PDB file of N, CA, C and O in Angstrom:
ATOM      1  N   MET A   1       3.248 -84.431  50.962  1.00  0.00           N
ATOM      2  CA  MET A   1       2.174 -83.883  51.785  1.00  0.00           C
ATOM      3  C   MET A   1       1.116 -83.345  50.906  1.00  0.00           C
ATOM      4  O   MET A   1       1.343 -82.594  49.957  1.00  0.00           O
ATOM      5  N   ASN A   2      -0.084 -83.776  51.277  1.00  0.00           N
ATOM      6  CA  ASN A   2      -1.259 -83.181  50.700  1.00  0.00           C
ATOM      7  C   ASN A   2      -1.858 -82.157  51.215  1.00  0.00           C
ATOM      8  O   ASN A   2      -2.403 -82.253  52.315  1.00  0.00           O
ATOM      9  N   ILE A   3      -1.856 -80.969  50.485  1.00  0.00           N
ATOM     10  CA  ILE A   3      -2.335 -79.570  51.104  1.00  0.00           C
ATOM     11  C   ILE A   3      -3.525 -79.219  50.470  1.00  0.00           C
ATOM     12  O   ILE A   3      -3.584 -79.251  49.241  1.00  0.00           O
ATOM     13  N   SER A   4      -4.579 -78.854  51.219  1.00  0.00           N
ATOM     14  CA  SER A   4      -6.010 -78.537  50.777  1.00  0.00           C
ATOM     15  C   SER A   4      -5.907 -76.962  50.279  1.00  0.00           C
ATOM     16  O   SER A   4      -5.015 -76.207  50.666  1.00  0.00           O
ATOM     17  N   LEU A   5      -6.869 -76.615  49.439  1.00  0.00           N
ATOM     18  CA  LEU A   5      -7.001 -75.328  48.969  1.00  0.00           C
ATOM     19  C   LEU A   5      -7.475 -74.504  50.346  1.00  0.00           C
ATOM     20  O   LEU A   5      -8.166 -74.947  51.263  1.00  0.00           O
ATOM     21  N   HIS A   6      -6.900 -73.187  50.212  1.00  0.00           N
ATOM     22  CA  HIS A   6      -7.192 -72.347  51.436  1.00  0.00           C
ATOM     23  C   HIS A   6      -6.649 -72.646  52.738  1.00  0.00           C
ATOM     24  O   HIS A   6      -6.984 -72.036  53.754  1.00  0.00           O
ATOM     25  N   CYS A   7      -5.731 -73.678  52.703  1.00  0.00           N
ATOM     26  CA  CYS A   7      -4.980 -74.136  53.929  1.00  0.00           C
ATOM     27  C   CYS A   7      -3.835 -73.303  54.212  1.00  0.00           C
ATOM     28  O   CYS A   7      -3.034 -73.095  53.301  1.00  0.00           O
ATOM     29  N   PRO A   8      -3.633 -72.744  55.482  1.00  0.00           N
ATOM     30  CA  PRO A   8      -2.426 -71.975  55.943  1.00  0.00           C
ATOM     31  C   PRO A   8      -1.227 -73.042  55.959  1.00  0.00           C
ATOM     32  O   PRO A   8      -1.376 -74.043  56.660  1.00  0.00           O
ATOM     33  N   VAL A   9      -0.074 -72.880  55.238  1.00  0.00           N
ATOM     34  CA  VAL A   9       1.014 -73.757  55.359  1.00  0.00           C
ATOM     35  C   VAL A   9       2.142 -73.226  55.878  1.00  0.00           C
ATOM     36  O   VAL A   9       3.213 -73.825  55.777  1.00  0.00           O
ATOM     37  N   SER A  10       2.036 -72.078  56.474  1.00  0.00           N
ATOM     38  CA  SER A  10       3.141 -71.412  57.250  1.00  0.00           C
ATOM     39  C   SER A  10       2.731 -70.101  58.026  1.00  0.00           C
ATOM     40  O   SER A  10       1.959 -69.294  57.508  1.00  0.00           O
ATOM     41  N   LEU A  11       3.162 -69.948  59.035  1.00  0.00           N
ATOM     42  CA  LEU A  11       2.869 -68.699  59.882  1.00  0.00           C
ATOM     43  C   LEU A  11       4.007 -67.932  60.387  1.00  0.00           C
ATOM     44  O   LEU A  11       4.998 -68.564  60.754  1.00  0.00           O
ATOM     45  N   ALA A  12       4.001 -66.640  60.457  1.00  0.00           N
ATOM     46  CA  ALA A  12       5.007 -65.875  61.063  1.00  0.00           C
ATOM     47  C   ALA A  12       4.249 -64.622  62.067  1.00  0.00           C
ATOM     48  O   ALA A  12       3.258 -64.008  61.671  1.00  0.00           O
ATOM     49  N   PRO A  13       4.752 -64.428  63.109  1.00  0.00           N
ATOM     50  CA  PRO A  13       4.176 -63.449  63.969  1.00  0.00           C
ATOM     51  C   PRO A  13       4.114 -61.987  63.341  1.00  0.00           C
ATOM     52  O   PRO A  13       5.043 -61.470  62.719  1.00  0.00           O
ATOM     53  N   ALA A  14       2.873 -61.394  63.600  1.00  0.00           N
ATOM     54  CA  ALA A  14       2.774 -59.856  63.132  1.00  0.00           C
ATOM     55  C   ALA A  14       3.354 -58.882  64.235  1.00  0.00           C
ATOM     56  O   ALA A  14       3.207 -59.122  65.433  1.00  0.00           O
ATOM     57  N   GLN A  15       4.035 -57.746  63.750  1.00  0.00           N
ATOM     58  CA  GLN A  15       4.204 -56.754  64.438  1.00  0.00           C
ATOM     59  C   GLN A  15       3.020 -56.099  65.060  1.00  0.00           C
ATOM     60  O   GLN A  15       1.971 -56.106  64.416  1.00  0.00           O
ATOM     61  N   PRO A  16       3.059 -55.540  66.220  1.00  0.00           N
ATOM     62  CA  PRO A  16       1.956 -54.930  66.847  1.00  0.00           C
ATOM     63  C   PRO A  16       1.502 -53.765  65.851  1.00  0.00           C
ATOM     64  O   PRO A  16       2.336 -53.320  65.063  1.00  0.00           O
ATOM     65  N   GLY A  17       0.179 -53.255  65.868  1.00  0.00           N
ATOM     66  CA  GLY A  17      -0.165 -51.952  65.321  1.00  0.00           C
ATOM     67  C   GLY A  17      -0.673 -52.237  63.932  1.00  0.00           C
ATOM     68  O   GLY A  17      -0.929 -51.238  63.260  1.00  0.00           O
ATOM     69  N   TRP A  18      -0.851 -53.329  63.419  1.00  0.00           N
ATOM     70  CA  TRP A  18      -1.604 -53.711  62.107  1.00  0.00           C
ATOM     71  C   TRP A  18      -3.084 -54.287  62.391  1.00  0.00           C
ATOM     72  O   TRP A  18      -3.370 -54.990  63.360  1.00  0.00           O
ATOM     73  N   VAL A  19      -3.860 -53.922  61.513  1.00  0.00           N
ATOM     74  CA  VAL A  19      -5.359 -54.334  61.763  1.00  0.00           C
ATOM     75  C   VAL A  19      -5.888 -54.787  60.478  1.00  0.00           C
ATOM     76  O   VAL A  19      -5.325 -54.421  59.446  1.00  0.00           O
ATOM     77  N   VAL A  20      -6.934 -55.561  60.436  1.00  0.00           N
ATOM     78  CA  VAL A  20      -7.701 -55.918  59.334  1.00  0.00           C
ATOM     79  C   VAL A  20      -9.123 -54.935  59.584  1.00  0.00           C
ATOM     80  O   VAL A  20      -9.854 -54.993  60.572  1.00  0.00           O
ATOM     81  N   ARG A  21      -9.270 -54.105  58.496  1.00  0.00           N
ATOM     82  CA  ARG A  21     -10.439 -53.081  58.738  1.00  0.00           C
ATOM     83  C   ARG A  21     -11.521 -53.633  57.772  1.00  0.00           C
ATOM     84  O   ARG A  21     -11.412 -53.600  56.547  1.00  0.00           O
ATOM     85  N   ASP A  22     -12.638 -54.175  58.491  1.00  0.00           N
ATOM     86  CA  ASP A  22     -13.748 -54.515  57.904  1.00  0.00           C
ATOM     87  C   ASP A  22     -15.033 -53.496  57.784  1.00  0.00           C
ATOM     88  O   ASP A  22     -15.757 -53.103  58.699  1.00  0.00           O
ATOM     89  N   THR A  23     -15.096 -53.195  56.427  1.00  0.00           N
ATOM     90  CA  THR A  23     -16.197 -52.102  56.196  1.00  0.00           C
ATOM     91  C   THR A  23     -17.469 -52.726  55.508  1.00  0.00           C
ATOM     92  O   THR A  23     -17.454 -53.260  54.399  1.00  0.00           O
ATOM     93  N   ASP A  24     -18.492 -52.594  56.262  1.00  0.00           N
ATOM     94  CA  ASP A  24     -19.757 -52.960  55.768  1.00  0.00           C
ATOM     95  C   ASP A  24     -20.213 -52.145  54.548  1.00  0.00           C
ATOM     96  O   ASP A  24     -19.554 -51.142  54.277  1.00  0.00           O
ATOM     97  N   PRO A  25     -21.430 -52.517  53.666  1.00  0.00           N
ATOM     98  CA  PRO A  25     -21.830 -51.840  52.642  1.00  0.00           C
ATOM     99  C   PRO A  25     -22.336 -50.354  52.931  1.00  0.00           C
ATOM    100  O   PRO A  25     -22.348 -49.477  52.067  1.00  0.00           O
ATOM    101  N   GLU A  26     -22.727 -50.188  54.174  1.00  0.00           N
ATOM    102  CA  GLU A  26     -22.981 -48.697  54.570  1.00  0.00           C
ATOM    103  C   GLU A  26     -21.936 -47.912  54.730  1.00  0.00           C
ATOM    104  O   GLU A  26     -22.138 -46.698  54.779  1.00  0.00           O
ATOM    105  N   GLY A  27     -20.679 -48.395  54.839  1.00  0.00           N
ATOM    106  CA  GLY A  27     -19.393 -47.703  55.076  1.00  0.00           C
ATOM    107  C   GLY A  27     -18.984 -47.697  56.517  1.00  0.00           C
ATOM    108  O   GLY A  27     -18.113 -46.910  56.886  1.00  0.00           O
ATOM    109  N   VAL A  28     -19.557 -48.523  57.354  1.00  0.00           N
ATOM    110  CA  VAL A  28     -19.144 -48.509  58.614  1.00  0.00           C
ATOM    111  C   VAL A  28     -18.077 -49.525  58.904  1.00  0.00           C
ATOM    112  O   VAL A  28     -18.221 -50.650  58.426  1.00  0.00           O
ATOM    113  N   GLY A  29     -17.105 -49.275  59.578  1.00  0.00           N
ATOM    114  CA  GLY A  29     -15.858 -49.950  59.576  1.00  0.00           C
ATOM    115  C   GLY A  29     -15.484 -50.544  61.132  1.00  0.00           C
ATOM    116  O   GLY A  29     -15.878 -49.949  62.135  1.00  0.00           O
ATOM    117  N   ILE A  30     -14.818 -51.570  61.193  1.00  0.00           N
ATOM    118  CA  ILE A  30     -14.463 -51.883  62.498  1.00  0.00           C
ATOM    119  C   ILE A  30     -12.997 -52.705  62.408  1.00  0.00           C
ATOM    120  O   ILE A  30     -12.816 -53.604  61.586  1.00  0.00           O
ATOM    121  N   ASP A  31     -12.156 -52.343  63.205  1.00  0.00           N
ATOM    122  CA  ASP A  31     -10.776 -52.904  63.166  1.00  0.00           C
ATOM    123  C   ASP A  31     -10.546 -54.101  63.731  1.00  0.00           C
ATOM    124  O   ASP A  31     -11.143 -54.227  64.800  1.00  0.00           O
ATOM    125  N   TYR A  32      -9.922 -54.994  63.418  1.00  0.00           N
ATOM    126  CA  TYR A  32      -9.463 -56.538  63.998  1.00  0.00           C
ATOM    127  C   TYR A  32      -8.078 -56.589  64.125  1.00  0.00           C
ATOM    128  O   TYR A  32      -7.431 -56.400  63.096  1.00  0.00           O
ATOM    129  N   PRO A  33      -7.443 -56.819  65.236  1.00  0.00           N
ATOM    130  CA  PRO A  33      -6.048 -56.775  65.264  1.00  0.00           C
ATOM    131  C   PRO A  33      -5.348 -58.084  64.432  1.00  0.00           C
ATOM    132  O   PRO A  33      -5.784 -59.215  64.647  1.00  0.00           O
ATOM    133  N   ILE A  34      -4.461 -57.906  63.662  1.00  0.00           N
ATOM    134  CA  ILE A  34      -3.597 -58.725  63.028  1.00  0.00           C
ATOM    135  C   ILE A  34      -2.649 -59.522  64.062  1.00  0.00           C
ATOM    136  O   ILE A  34      -2.027 -58.857  64.890  1.00  0.00           O
ATOM    137  N   VAL A  35      -2.532 -60.797  64.044  1.00  0.00           N
ATOM    138  CA  VAL A  35      -1.630 -61.436  65.120  1.00  0.00           C
ATOM    139  C   VAL A  35      -0.565 -62.238  64.477  1.00  0.00           C
ATOM    140  O   VAL A  35       0.433 -62.587  65.107  1.00  0.00           O
ATOM    141  N   ALA A  36      -0.785 -62.574  63.076  1.00  0.00           N
ATOM    142  CA  ALA A  36       0.286 -63.333  62.453  1.00  0.00           C
ATOM    143  C   ALA A  36      -0.140 -62.986  60.924  1.00  0.00           C
ATOM    144  O   ALA A  36      -1.210 -62.486  60.576  1.00  0.00           O
ATOM    145  N   TRP A  37       0.975 -63.379  60.067  1.00  0.00           N
ATOM    146  CA  TRP A  37       0.755 -63.550  58.620  1.00  0.00           C
ATOM    147  C   TRP A  37       0.856 -64.962  58.261  1.00  0.00           C
ATOM    148  O   TRP A  37       1.707 -65.696  58.763  1.00  0.00           O
ATOM    149  N   ALA A  38      -0.061 -65.379  57.335  1.00  0.00           N
ATOM    150  CA  ALA A  38      -0.059 -66.740  56.869  1.00  0.00           C
ATOM    151  C   ALA A  38       0.217 -67.008  55.503  1.00  0.00           C
ATOM    152  O   ALA A  38      -0.311 -66.258  54.683  1.00  0.00           O
ATOM    153  N   VAL A  39       0.985 -67.988  55.074  1.00  0.00           N
ATOM    154  CA  VAL A  39       1.055 -68.315  53.541  1.00  0.00           C
ATOM    155  C   VAL A  39      -0.018 -69.410  53.389  1.00  0.00           C
ATOM    156  O   VAL A  39      -0.034 -70.454  54.041  1.00  0.00           O
ATOM    157  N   VAL A  40      -0.892 -69.056  52.472  1.00  0.00           N
ATOM    158  CA  VAL A  40      -2.169 -69.853  52.227  1.00  0.00           C
ATOM    159  C   VAL A  40      -2.203 -70.260  50.933  1.00  0.00           C
ATOM    160  O   VAL A  40      -1.834 -69.507  50.032  1.00  0.00           O
ATOM    161  N   THR A  41      -2.663 -71.537  50.700  1.00  0.00           N
ATOM    162  CA  THR A  41      -2.798 -72.113  49.227  1.00  0.00           C
ATOM    163  C   THR A  41      -4.113 -71.400  48.638  1.00  0.00           C
ATOM    164  O   THR A  41      -5.221 -71.468  49.169  1.00  0.00           O
ATOM    165  N   LEU A  42      -3.820 -70.728  47.492  1.00  0.00           N
ATOM    166  CA  LEU A  42      -4.909 -69.984  46.917  1.00  0.00           C
ATOM    167  C   LEU A  42      -5.519 -70.653  45.578  1.00  0.00           C
ATOM    168  O   LEU A  42      -6.600 -70.346  45.075  1.00  0.00           O
ATOM    169  N   GLY A  43      -4.600 -71.641  45.094  1.00  0.00           N
ATOM    170  CA  GLY A  43      -5.163 -72.430  43.802  1.00  0.00           C
ATOM    171  C   GLY A  43      -4.285 -73.469  43.564  1.00  0.00           C
ATOM    172  O   GLY A  43      -3.242 -73.638  44.195  1.00  0.00           O
ATOM    173  N   ILE A  44      -4.710 -74.214  42.610  1.00  0.00           N
ATOM    174  CA  ILE A  44      -3.954 -75.503  42.184  1.00  0.00           C
ATOM    175  C   ILE A  44      -3.666 -75.496  40.828  1.00  0.00           C
ATOM    176  O   ILE A  44      -4.575 -75.565  40.000  1.00  0.00           O
ATOM    177  N   GLU A  45      -2.582 -75.424  40.534  1.00  0.00           N
ATOM    178  CA  GLU A  45      -2.022 -75.228  38.987  1.00  0.00           C
ATOM    179  C   GLU A  45      -2.524 -76.454  38.183  1.00  0.00           C
ATOM    180  O   GLU A  45      -3.010 -77.398  38.805  1.00  0.00           O
ATOM    181  N   GLU A  46      -2.438 -76.486  36.931  1.00  0.00           N
ATOM    182  CA  GLU A  46      -2.638 -77.749  36.054  1.00  0.00           C
ATOM    183  C   GLU A  46      -1.659 -78.740  36.304  1.00  0.00           C
ATOM    184  O   GLU A  46      -2.019 -79.914  36.212  1.00  0.00           O
ATOM    185  N   ASP A  47      -0.478 -78.480  36.607  1.00  0.00           N
ATOM    186  CA  ASP A  47       0.728 -79.367  36.866  1.00  0.00           C
ATOM    187  C   ASP A  47       0.615 -79.996  38.338  1.00  0.00           C
ATOM    188  O   ASP A  47       1.421 -80.810  38.789  1.00  0.00           O
ATOM    189  N   GLY A  48      -0.491 -79.506  39.010  1.00  0.00           N
ATOM    190  CA  GLY A  48      -0.670 -80.046  40.379  1.00  0.00           C
ATOM    191  C   GLY A  48       0.132 -79.287  41.514  1.00  0.00           C
ATOM    192  O   GLY A  48       0.123 -79.697  42.675  1.00  0.00           O
ATOM    193  N   SER A  49       0.862 -78.102  41.096  1.00  0.00           N
ATOM    194  CA  SER A  49       1.533 -77.253  42.066  1.00  0.00           C
ATOM    195  C   SER A  49       0.469 -76.462  42.634  1.00  0.00           C
ATOM    196  O   SER A  49      -0.635 -76.392  42.095  1.00  0.00           O
ATOM    197  N   LYS A  50       0.817 -75.754  43.901  1.00  0.00           N
ATOM    198  CA  LYS A  50       0.003 -74.991  44.615  1.00  0.00           C
ATOM    199  C   LYS A  50       0.377 -73.538  44.492  1.00  0.00           C
ATOM    200  O   LYS A  50       1.525 -73.169  44.736  1.00  0.00           O
ATOM    201  N   GLY A  51      -0.579 -72.702  44.117  1.00  0.00           N
ATOM    202  CA  GLY A  51      -0.313 -71.286  44.245  1.00  0.00           C
ATOM    203  C   GLY A  51      -0.670 -70.841  45.583  1.00  0.00           C
ATOM    204  O   GLY A  51      -1.667 -71.215  46.201  1.00  0.00           O
ATOM    205  N   THR A  52       0.289 -69.939  46.027  1.00  0.00           N
ATOM    206  CA  THR A  52       0.211 -69.476  47.391  1.00  0.00           C
ATOM    207  C   THR A  52       0.159 -67.868  47.404  1.00  0.00           C
ATOM    208  O   THR A  52       0.537 -67.157  46.473  1.00  0.00           O
ATOM    209  N   GLY A  53      -0.375 -67.422  48.628  1.00  0.00           N
ATOM    210  CA  GLY A  53      -0.344 -65.982  48.974  1.00  0.00           C
ATOM    211  C   GLY A  53      -0.199 -65.789  50.419  1.00  0.00           C
ATOM    212  O   GLY A  53      -0.390 -66.631  51.296  1.00  0.00           O
ATOM    213  N   ILE A  54       0.206 -64.424  50.564  1.00  0.00           N
ATOM    214  CA  ILE A  54       0.236 -64.152  52.061  1.00  0.00           C
ATOM    215  C   ILE A  54      -1.072 -63.478  52.468  1.00  0.00           C
ATOM    216  O   ILE A  54      -1.555 -62.556  51.810  1.00  0.00           O
ATOM    217  N   GLN A  55      -1.645 -63.988  53.616  1.00  0.00           N
ATOM    218  CA  GLN A  55      -2.756 -63.321  54.293  1.00  0.00           C
ATOM    219  C   GLN A  55      -2.478 -62.847  55.561  1.00  0.00           C
ATOM    220  O   GLN A  55      -1.497 -63.278  56.168  1.00  0.00           O
ATOM    221  N   PRO A  56      -3.263 -61.960  56.074  1.00  0.00           N
ATOM    222  CA  PRO A  56      -3.416 -61.756  57.592  1.00  0.00           C
ATOM    223  C   PRO A  56      -4.020 -62.681  58.308  1.00  0.00           C
ATOM    224  O   PRO A  56      -4.961 -63.262  57.767  1.00  0.00           O
ATOM    225  N   VAL A  57      -3.674 -63.024  59.579  1.00  0.00           N
ATOM    226  CA  VAL A  57      -4.423 -63.796  60.431  1.00  0.00           C
ATOM    227  C   VAL A  57      -4.779 -62.802  61.646  1.00  0.00           C
ATOM    228  O   VAL A  57      -3.916 -62.321  62.380  1.00  0.00           O
ATOM    229  N   PHE A  58      -6.115 -62.562  61.764  1.00  0.00           N
ATOM    230  CA  PHE A  58      -6.740 -61.699  62.613  1.00  0.00           C
ATOM    231  C   PHE A  58      -7.679 -62.266  63.450  1.00  0.00           C
ATOM    232  O   PHE A  58      -8.167 -63.347  63.122  1.00  0.00           O
ATOM    233  N   ILE A  59      -8.073 -61.634  64.644  1.00  0.00           N
ATOM    234  CA  ILE A  59      -8.950 -62.024  65.550  1.00  0.00           C
ATOM    235  C   ILE A  59     -10.227 -61.238  65.460  1.00  0.00           C
ATOM    236  O   ILE A  59     -10.194 -60.007  65.446  1.00  0.00           O
ATOM    237  N   ALA A  60     -11.264 -61.862  65.403  1.00  0.00           N
ATOM    238  CA  ALA A  60     -12.662 -61.279  65.267  1.00  0.00           C
ATOM    239  C   ALA A  60     -13.699 -62.313  66.112  1.00  0.00           C
ATOM    240  O   ALA A  60     -13.699 -63.544  66.093  1.00  0.00           O
ATOM    241  N   ASP A  61     -14.420 -61.561  66.724  1.00  0.00           N
ATOM    242  CA  ASP A  61     -15.453 -62.398  67.538  1.00  0.00           C
ATOM    243  C   ASP A  61     -14.713 -63.565  68.290  1.00  0.00           C
ATOM    244  O   ASP A  61     -15.355 -64.603  68.450  1.00  0.00           O
ATOM    245  N   GLY A  62     -13.609 -63.508  68.697  1.00  0.00           N
ATOM    246  CA  GLY A  62     -12.946 -64.420  69.771  1.00  0.00           C
ATOM    247  C   GLY A  62     -12.452 -65.403  68.914  1.00  0.00           C
ATOM    248  O   GLY A  62     -12.051 -66.390  69.531  1.00  0.00           O
ATOM    249  N   GLU A  63     -12.334 -65.476  67.570  1.00  0.00           N
ATOM    250  CA  GLU A  63     -11.726 -66.597  66.810  1.00  0.00           C
ATOM    251  C   GLU A  63     -10.848 -65.925  65.701  1.00  0.00           C
ATOM    252  O   GLU A  63     -11.070 -64.826  65.193  1.00  0.00           O
ATOM    253  N   THR A  64      -9.797 -66.784  65.410  1.00  0.00           N
ATOM    254  CA  THR A  64      -8.778 -66.494  64.354  1.00  0.00           C
ATOM    255  C   THR A  64      -9.224 -66.807  63.036  1.00  0.00           C
ATOM    256  O   THR A  64      -9.798 -67.846  62.708  1.00  0.00           O
ATOM    257  N   TRP A  65      -8.895 -65.746  62.227  1.00  0.00           N
ATOM    258  CA  TRP A  65      -9.424 -65.882  60.727  1.00  0.00           C
ATOM    259  C   TRP A  65      -8.438 -65.462  59.721  1.00  0.00           C
ATOM    260  O   TRP A  65      -7.654 -64.546  59.971  1.00  0.00           O
ATOM    261  N   THR A  66      -8.436 -66.089  58.587  1.00  0.00           N
ATOM    262  CA  THR A  66      -7.515 -65.588  57.513  1.00  0.00           C
ATOM    263  C   THR A  66      -8.697 -64.841  56.365  1.00  0.00           C
ATOM    264  O   THR A  66      -9.853 -65.262  56.321  1.00  0.00           O
ATOM    265  N   THR A  67      -8.348 -64.008  55.717  1.00  0.00           N
ATOM    266  CA  THR A  67      -9.310 -63.330  54.785  1.00  0.00           C
ATOM    267  C   THR A  67     -10.168 -64.386  54.100  1.00  0.00           C
ATOM    268  O   THR A  67     -11.392 -64.261  54.151  1.00  0.00           O
ATOM    269  N   VAL A  68      -9.581 -65.483  53.423  1.00  0.00           N
ATOM    270  CA  VAL A  68     -10.345 -66.334  52.669  1.00  0.00           C
ATOM    271  C   VAL A  68     -11.315 -66.984  53.567  1.00  0.00           C
ATOM    272  O   VAL A  68     -12.460 -67.117  53.135  1.00  0.00           O
ATOM    273  N   GLU A  69     -11.004 -67.456  54.880  1.00  0.00           N
ATOM    274  CA  GLU A  69     -11.920 -67.984  55.864  1.00  0.00           C
ATOM    275  C   GLU A  69     -12.907 -67.172  56.056  1.00  0.00           C
ATOM    276  O   GLU A  69     -14.044 -67.642  56.100  1.00  0.00           O
ATOM    277  N   TRP A  70     -12.686 -65.718  56.218  1.00  0.00           N
ATOM    278  CA  TRP A  70     -13.696 -64.851  56.707  1.00  0.00           C
ATOM    279  C   TRP A  70     -14.691 -64.707  55.598  1.00  0.00           C
ATOM    280  O   TRP A  70     -15.884 -64.862  55.855  1.00  0.00           O
ATOM    281  N   HIS A  71     -14.319 -64.442  54.463  1.00  0.00           N
ATOM    282  CA  HIS A  71     -15.287 -64.362  53.171  1.00  0.00           C
ATOM    283  C   HIS A  71     -16.097 -65.703  53.069  1.00  0.00           C
ATOM    284  O   HIS A  71     -17.300 -65.675  52.813  1.00  0.00           O
ATOM    285  N   ALA A  72     -15.455 -66.813  53.262  1.00  0.00           N
ATOM    286  CA  ALA A  72     -16.178 -68.036  53.051  1.00  0.00           C
ATOM    287  C   ALA A  72     -17.271 -68.149  54.100  1.00  0.00           C
ATOM    288  O   ALA A  72     -18.362 -68.585  53.734  1.00  0.00           O
ATOM    289  N   ALA A  73     -17.070 -67.768  55.480  1.00  0.00           N
ATOM    290  CA  ALA A  73     -18.058 -68.114  56.379  1.00  0.00           C
ATOM    291  C   ALA A  73     -19.134 -66.695  56.436  1.00  0.00           C
ATOM    292  O   ALA A  73     -20.267 -66.763  56.911  1.00  0.00           O
ATOM    293  N   ASN A  74     -18.610 -65.585  55.929  1.00  0.00           N
ATOM    294  CA  ASN A  74     -19.333 -64.208  56.214  1.00  0.00           C
ATOM    295  C   ASN A  74     -19.954 -63.778  54.813  1.00  0.00           C
ATOM    296  O   ASN A  74     -20.886 -62.974  54.831  1.00  0.00           O
ATOM    297  N   GLY A  75     -19.541 -64.213  53.745  1.00  0.00           N
ATOM    298  CA  GLY A  75     -19.795 -63.603  52.481  1.00  0.00           C
ATOM    299  C   GLY A  75     -18.866 -62.500  52.038  1.00  0.00           C
ATOM    300  O   GLY A  75     -17.890 -62.175  52.715  1.00  0.00           O
ATOM    301  N   TYR A  76     -19.177 -61.934  50.903  1.00  0.00           N
ATOM    302  CA  TYR A  76     -18.270 -60.824  50.305  1.00  0.00           C
ATOM    303  C   TYR A  76     -18.916 -59.679  50.257  1.00  0.00           C
ATOM    304  O   TYR A  76     -18.567 -58.907  49.364  1.00  0.00           O
ATOM    305  N   ASP A  77     -19.974 -59.266  51.148  1.00  0.00           N
ATOM    306  CA  ASP A  77     -20.402 -57.975  51.175  1.00  0.00           C
ATOM    307  C   ASP A  77     -19.756 -56.948  51.892  1.00  0.00           C
ATOM    308  O   ASP A  77     -20.034 -55.773  51.650  1.00  0.00           O
ATOM    309  N   HIS A  78     -18.799 -57.302  52.876  1.00  0.00           N
ATOM    310  CA  HIS A  78     -17.898 -56.665  53.633  1.00  0.00           C
ATOM    311  C   HIS A  78     -16.501 -56.477  52.917  1.00  0.00           C
ATOM    312  O   HIS A  78     -15.999 -57.484  52.418  1.00  0.00           O
ATOM    313  N   ASN A  79     -15.825 -55.260  52.824  1.00  0.00           N
ATOM    314  CA  ASN A  79     -14.592 -55.093  52.332  1.00  0.00           C
ATOM    315  C   ASN A  79     -13.488 -55.268  53.346  1.00  0.00           C
ATOM    316  O   ASN A  79     -13.422 -54.414  54.230  1.00  0.00           O
ATOM    317  N   LEU A  80     -12.663 -56.196  53.344  1.00  0.00           N
ATOM    318  CA  LEU A  80     -11.616 -56.368  54.212  1.00  0.00           C
ATOM    319  C   LEU A  80     -10.327 -55.668  53.776  1.00  0.00           C
ATOM    320  O   LEU A  80      -9.951 -55.891  52.625  1.00  0.00           O
ATOM    321  N   SER A  81      -9.674 -54.931  54.472  1.00  0.00           N
ATOM    322  CA  SER A  81      -8.297 -54.300  54.085  1.00  0.00           C
ATOM    323  C   SER A  81      -7.365 -54.315  55.231  1.00  0.00           C
ATOM    324  O   SER A  81      -7.793 -54.381  56.383  1.00  0.00           O
ATOM    325  N   VAL A  82      -6.055 -54.255  54.943  1.00  0.00           N
ATOM    326  CA  VAL A  82      -5.096 -54.259  55.950  1.00  0.00           C
ATOM    327  C   VAL A  82      -4.647 -52.629  56.076  1.00  0.00           C
ATOM    328  O   VAL A  82      -4.520 -51.871  55.114  1.00  0.00           O
ATOM    329  N   ALA A  83      -4.463 -52.318  57.330  1.00  0.00           N
ATOM    330  CA  ALA A  83      -4.154 -50.868  57.664  1.00  0.00           C
ATOM    331  C   ALA A  83      -3.400 -50.952  58.941  1.00  0.00           C
ATOM    332  O   ALA A  83      -3.411 -51.928  59.690  1.00  0.00           O
ATOM    333  N   GLU A  84      -2.679 -49.735  59.146  1.00  0.00           N
ATOM    334  CA  GLU A  84      -1.928 -49.469  60.323  1.00  0.00           C
ATOM    335  C   GLU A  84      -2.966 -48.784  61.315  1.00  0.00           C
ATOM    336  O   GLU A  84      -3.803 -47.981  60.904  1.00  0.00           O
ATOM    337  N   SER A  85      -2.863 -49.125  62.535  1.00  0.00           N
ATOM    338  CA  SER A  85      -3.877 -48.640  63.570  1.00  0.00           C
ATOM    339  C   SER A  85      -3.217 -47.358  64.058  1.00  0.00           C
ATOM    340  O   SER A  85      -3.763 -46.673  64.923  1.00  0.00           O
TER     341      SER A  85
END
């Protein structure tokens, strides 16, 4: 199977009460609910193997996002962190 970089390869449901906290450069934050956890490909090693990491899947503006997707679409000026609500 050919897996692309930043592609979710596995999902597990999240327990209620976890959020991604998006803090802008002025320190204003908003919480987005986490609905799942994803194993995401983060890099490709020299031998061709894939490096993976676990990222939250959250809902913002009516769409689902992983942190890597959010930063790719919105830039890196906002700080995303995982917190209990």
